[in-house]
C-alpha positions in Angstrom: -15.7 230.2 147.8 -18.5 232.5 146.9 -22.0 232.9 148.4 -25.1 234.1 146.7 -28.3 235.0 148.6 -31.5 234.7 146.5 -33.5 237.9 146.3 -37.2 238.0 145.6 -36.7 238.8 141.9 -34.8 235.5 141.5 -37.5 233.4 143.2 -38.4 230.4 141.0 -35.3 230.6 138.8 -33.5 227.4 138.1 -30.3 226.7 139.9 -28.3 225.9 136.7 -29.4 229.1 134.9 -28.7 231.2 137.9 -25.1 229.9 138.5 -24.2 230.0 134.8 -25.2 233.6 134.6 -23.4 234.5 137.9 -20.2 232.6 137.2 -20.3 233.1 133.4 -19.5 229.5 132.8 -20.7 227.0 130.1 -23.2 224.2 130.9 -20.6 221.4 131.0 -18.6 223.2 133.7 -21.8 223.6 135.8 -22.6 219.9 135.4 -19.0 218.8 136.4 -19.1 221.2 139.4 -22.5 219.9 140.5 -21.3 216.3 140.3 -18.2 217.2 142.4 -20.3 218.8 145.1 -18.9 222.3 144.3 -22.3 223.8 144.3 -24.6 223.6 147.4 -27.9 225.3 148.3 -28.4 225.8 152.0 -25.6 223.4 152.7 -27.1 220.6 150.6 -26.6 219.3 147.1 -29.5 220.1 144.7 -30.2 219.2 141.1 -29.7 221.6 138.3 -33.4 222.1 137.8 -34.0 223.1 141.5 -36.2 226.1 141.7 -34.6 228.7 143.9 -36.5 230.3 146.7 -36.1 233.8 148.3 -33.6 233.6 151.0 -31.7 230.5 149.7 -28.0 230.6 150.2 -25.9 229.2 147.4 -22.3 228.3 148.1 -20.0 227.9 145.1 -16.6 226.4 145.0 -16.2 226.7 141.2 -12.7 227.4 140.0 -13.0 229.3 136.7 -9.6 230.9 136.2 -10.1 231.4 132.5 -13.8 232.5 132.5 -12.9 235.6 130.5 -11.1 233.6 127.8 -12.9 231.9 125.0 -13.1 228.1 125.5 -11.0 226.2 123.1 -13.0 223.8 120.9 -11.4 220.4 120.1 -13.5 219.5 117.1 -14.7 220.6 113.7 -18.0 219.7 112.1 -17.8 217.4 109.1 -21.5 216.6 108.5 -24.7 217.6 110.3 -28.4 217.2 109.8 -31.5 217.0 112.1 -30.7 213.4 113.2 -26.9 213.1 113.4 -23.7 215.1 113.6 -20.3 213.8 112.6 -17.2 215.7 113.9 -13.5 215.5 113.6 -11.9 215.2 117.0 -8.5 216.5 117.9 -6.0 214.5 119.9 -5.9 214.9 123.6 -9.6 214.9 124.5 -11.8 212.0 125.5 -15.0 211.2 123.6 -16.9 210.8 126.8 -16.1 210.2 130.5 -17.9 207.8 132.9 -15.7 208.7 135.9 -16.6 212.4 136.1 -12.9 213.2 136.6 -12.4 214.9 133.2 -12.9 218.7 133.1 -14.1 218.5 129.5 -14.9 215.8 127.0 -15.9 215.8 123.3 -19.4 214.9 124.4 -19.5 218.1 126.6 -18.3 220.3 123.7 -20.8 218.9 121.2 -23.7 219.5 123.6 -22.5 223.0 124.4 -22.5 223.7 120.7 -26.0 222.2 120.3 -27.3 224.1 123.3 -26.4 227.4 121.7 -28.7 226.3 118.8 -31.5 225.3 121.3 -31.1 221.7 120.3 -31.3 218.7 122.7 -28.4 216.6 123.9 -26.7 214.3 121.4 -25.0 210.9 122.2 -21.8 209.4 120.8 -22.5 206.0 119.1 -18.8 204.9 119.1 -15.5 206.2 120.5 -11.9 206.7 119.4 -8.9 206.8 121.7 -7.8 209.9 123.7 -4.9 210.7 121.4 -6.4 209.4 118.1 -7.8 212.1 115.8 -10.7 211.8 113.4 -14.4 211.1 112.8 -16.9 210.4 115.6 -20.7 210.0 115.0 -23.2 211.5 117.5 -27.0 210.8 117.4 -29.3 213.8 118.0 -32.3 211.7 119.1 -33.0 208.4 120.6 -34.5 207.0 117.3 -31.4 207.8 115.4 -29.2 206.4 118.2 -31.0 203.1 118.2 -30.6 202.7 114.4 -26.9 203.7 114.5 -26.2 201.4 117.5 -27.7 198.5 115.6 -25.8 199.4 112.4 -22.5 199.4 114.3 -23.2 196.2 116.1 -24.1 194.5 112.7 -21.0 196.1 111.1 -23.0 198.1 108.6 -21.0 201.2 109.4 -17.5 200.6 108.1 -14.7 202.6 109.8 -11.3 203.2 108.2 -8.1 204.6 109.7 -4.9 206.0 108.4 -1.7 205.8 110.4 2.1 206.2 110.1 4.0 203.1 111.1 7.8 202.7 111.7 9.5 200.3 109.2 8.9 199.6 105.6 6.1 197.1 105.2 7.1 194.1 103.1 3.6 192.6 102.7 1.6 195.5 101.3 -1.9 194.2 102.3 -3.5 191.5 104.3 -5.9 190.5 107.0 -4.9 190.4 110.7 -6.7 188.2 113.1 -5.5 187.7 116.7 -6.8 187.2 120.2 -6.8 190.4 122.2 -6.8 190.4 126.0 -7.5 193.6 127.8 -5.8 194.5 131.0 -8.3 197.1 132.3 -6.2 197.9 135.4 -3.2 199.1 133.3 -5.3 200.2 130.3 -3.3 198.0 128.0 -4.1 195.1 125.7 -2.1 192.0 124.8 -2.1 190.0 121.6 -2.0 186.2 121.4 -2.2 183.8 118.5 -4.6 181.4 120.2 -7.6 182.0 122.4 -7.0 182.4 126.1 -9.2 183.1 129.1 -10.8 186.5 128.7 -9.5 187.1 125.2 -11.6 188.3 122.2 -11.1 188.0 118.5 -9.6 191.1 116.9 -9.8 191.3 113.1 -8.9 194.0 110.6 -7.8 194.5 107.0 -4.7 196.6 106.2 -3.2 198.2 103.1 0.2 199.9 102.8 -0.4 203.0 100.7 3.1 204.4 100.6 6.5 203.9 102.1 9.2 206.6 102.5 12.3 207.1 104.6 11.7 204.0 106.7 8.0 204.8 107.4 4.8 203.4 106.0 1.4 205.0 105.4 -1.2 202.4 106.2 -4.9 202.2 105.8 -6.8 199.9 108.3 -10.4 198.8 108.0 -11.8 197.6 111.3 -13.8 194.4 111.2 -14.0 194.3 115.0 -13.8 197.3 117.2 -11.6 196.3 120.2 -9.7 198.6 122.6 -6.4 199.7 121.1 -6.9 197.2 118.4 -5.0 198.9 115.5 -2.2 200.1 117.7 -1.6 196.7 119.3 -2.0 194.5 116.2 0.3 196.6 114.0 2.9 196.6 116.8 2.6 192.8 117.2 3.5 192.2 113.5 6.5 194.6 113.8 5.1 197.9 112.6 4.2 200.1 115.6 2.5 203.4 115.0 4.8 206.4 115.2 4.3 208.4 118.3 2.7 205.6 120.3 4.7 205.1 123.5 2.4 202.4 124.9 2.8 199.9 122.0 5.7 201.4 120.0 9.3 202.4 120.3 9.9 205.4 122.7 13.4 206.0 121.3 12.1 206.3 117.7 9.2 208.5 118.8 11.6 210.8 120.6 13.8 211.0 117.6 10.8 212.2 115.5 9.5 214.3 118.3 6.1 212.7 118.1 4.3 212.5 121.5 0.9 211.2 120.3 0.2 208.3 118.0 -0.2 209.3 114.3 -3.5 207.6 113.9 -6.6 209.1 112.3 -10.2 207.7 112.0 -10.4 209.2 108.5 -13.3 207.6 106.7 -16.8 206.2 107.5 -19.0 204.3 105.0 -22.7 203.9 105.9 -24.4 200.8 104.5 -27.7 200.1 106.3 -29.1 196.6 106.1 -32.7 197.2 105.0 -34.9 200.3 104.6 -37.8 201.9 106.3 -36.3 204.1 109.0 -35.5 207.8 109.5 -31.9 207.5 108.4 -32.6 205.9 105.0 -31.2 209.0 103.2 -27.7 208.2 104.6 -27.6 204.9 102.7 -24.3 204.6 100.9 -23.0 207.9 102.3 -19.2 208.2 102.7 -17.6 210.8 105.0 -13.9 211.6 105.0 -11.8 213.6 107.4 -10.5 216.9 106.1 -7.3 217.2 108.3 -4.7 214.5 108.2 -1.5 216.6 108.7 0.9 213.7 109.1 0.5 212.6 105.5 2.0 215.9 104.2 4.6 215.9 107.0 6.1 212.5 106.3 5.2 211.7 102.7 6.1 214.0 99.8 3.7 212.6 97.3 0.0 212.3 97.9 -1.0 208.7 98.6 
């Protein structure tokens, strides 16, 4: 615990700016600490924009063990302009967090980057799983966000994934359509052939690009965007993703020493329906991921 008494020269300074300077922490750590009641003014919780007064006592319970170390960034920028930013996410970080339990999310990191450029907060318009790598789109303003939200809802933004599955695919391409039921309590989905109470239709196209040594390199085009859709549907037809313990084979994953699913959101195609908005210039644009290490690792010849 640390205490700070506000002196006259700090009168009127914002709480967030004062604490970030004193503790030498980035903005996302301040926000998380504030939400977890680790920062109090005169024994009470105040907002980040609270104007400090001479004599105020700030109590800080922030744990910042690595404050002298540079924060690791879990993304690289693939495309950016004044309206959107598209990044490549590493495995192991959530896109965003509604529970306030995560120390850091991709959303936090993007906005810390934008804050350094004096740009306002950006918003993710879709998500990918914790241990899935690849492209995520953020809107830099509310107008762009509304346009992108509508485009995704109307399926005018096409999303493609690459993955490594166990087994040699016999049918090299096709369309998968199943009923997907989400068990929110256990964070797992179940696949059925026929509709059941609470199920939703999950549809995607797949294409086997290459097979080698009992593994397949598969491209998946999402038609619907259901939770764990690719992982569960491929597992259901007998070709689970390598490294996926939840829907795959733990023994095989252990043999290959893969602890995270080899799944990458590698391509986005933008096809807006109609013209006349601020994102017109993105019509027909295709963005591809630059880093897909599992291809080179498991397949000698480029697919």
